[in-house]
C-alpha positions, 0 to 999 in steps of 0.5 A, spaced: 715 772 649 718 766 648 715 761 643 712 755 646 713 748 642 712 741 644 718 737 646 720 732 641 720 725 644 725 723 647 728 715 648 726 712 654 731 708 658 732 704 664 738 702 669 736 695 672 740 692 678 740 686 682 744 680 684 740 676 681 740 675 673 732 672 673 730 679 677 733 684 672 730 679 666 724 679 670 724 687 670 725 688 662 720 683 660 715 687 665 718 694 662 717 691 655 710 690 656 708 696 658 713 701 655 714 698 648 719 693 645 726 694 647 730 697 642 737 697 645 740 692 651 747 693 654 751 687 657 750 685 664 755 690 668 758 688 674 756 694 679 762 695 684 763 703 684 760 703 691 757 699 697 751 703 698 746 698 696 750 692 700 745 693 705 738 692 702 741 689 696 746 685 697 753 684 694 755 682 687 750 686 684 750 687 676 747 692 672 743 692 665 742 699 661 735 698 656 733 703 651 725 702 650 720 706 646 720 714 644 715 718 649 713 725 652 719 727 657 713 729 661 711 722 663 718 721 666 715 721 673 710 715 671 715 711 668 718 712 676 712 711 679 711 705 675 718 701 677 717 703 684 711 699 684 715 693 680 720 693 685 715 692 690 711 687 686 718 683 685 720 683 692 713 680 694 713 675 690 720 673 689 722 671 696 730 673 697 734 674 703 735 681 701 730 687 703 730 690 695 733 684 691 731 689 685 732 696 683 730 699 677 732 707 675 728 709 668 730 716 665 730 719 658 735 721 653 736 727 648 741 729 643 744 734 649 743 730 656 741 723 659 736 725 665 734 720 670 728 720 675 729 719 683 724 720 689 730 723 692 731 731 693 737 734 692 740 741 690 741 739 683 734 735 682 728 739 680 721 737 682 717 734 677 710 732 680 707 726 685 714 725 689 719 724 683 725 729 681 729 729 676 736 730 674 741 731 668 746 725 670 750 727 663 751 732 658 753 731 651 758 736 649 764 736 644 762 729 641 763 726 648 758 725 655 761 729 660 759 728 668 757 733 673 759 733 680 753 728 682 754 724 676 754 717 678 761 713 678 758 707 673 755 712 669 762 715 667 764 708 665 766 708 657 762 701 656 756 706 659 757 711 655 758 707 649 751 705 651 748 712 651 751 714 645 748 708 641 742 711 644 743 718 642 744 716 635 737 713 635 735 720 638 738 723 632 735 719 627 729 719 629 729 728 629 732 728 622 727 723 619 721 727 623 724 734 621 724 731 613 717 729 614 714 736 616 
């Protein structure tokens, strides 16, 4: 029989997308209040890989990646539910012509993988609870991030993967510190 052990803390991240930089900054501020201080923040990236969101979010979208606190991976559904509430709140109190002016995608990073939360079921996603699924979007092997057939094109960018490597290094540093203190 296998040994049951709690999972070590993972680094909470979020990808925030909007055509309005003020919306992105609003989302990051909301998240920092509830999810903890920002540990790492990427530059703003033009989100050009797909037109999937144009109908609901408009054109000229930008995305920013942010890392927050270390957390229990079992809490991922709570982060997605909260981010969905923030999206609705922003749309209600910051009127824009788009029906969805803000998108927040939380996830987490371990030494081995980047996991994203979603509300959409697909063959490669695992149901967690409360309508939330998880997918391993990237996995780390042979000193680099590797894609899967479902990995979003922007997550394959070198600049994104550089950010994820910085996050992974934070996880590694924390895990080394935790292992030497026990």
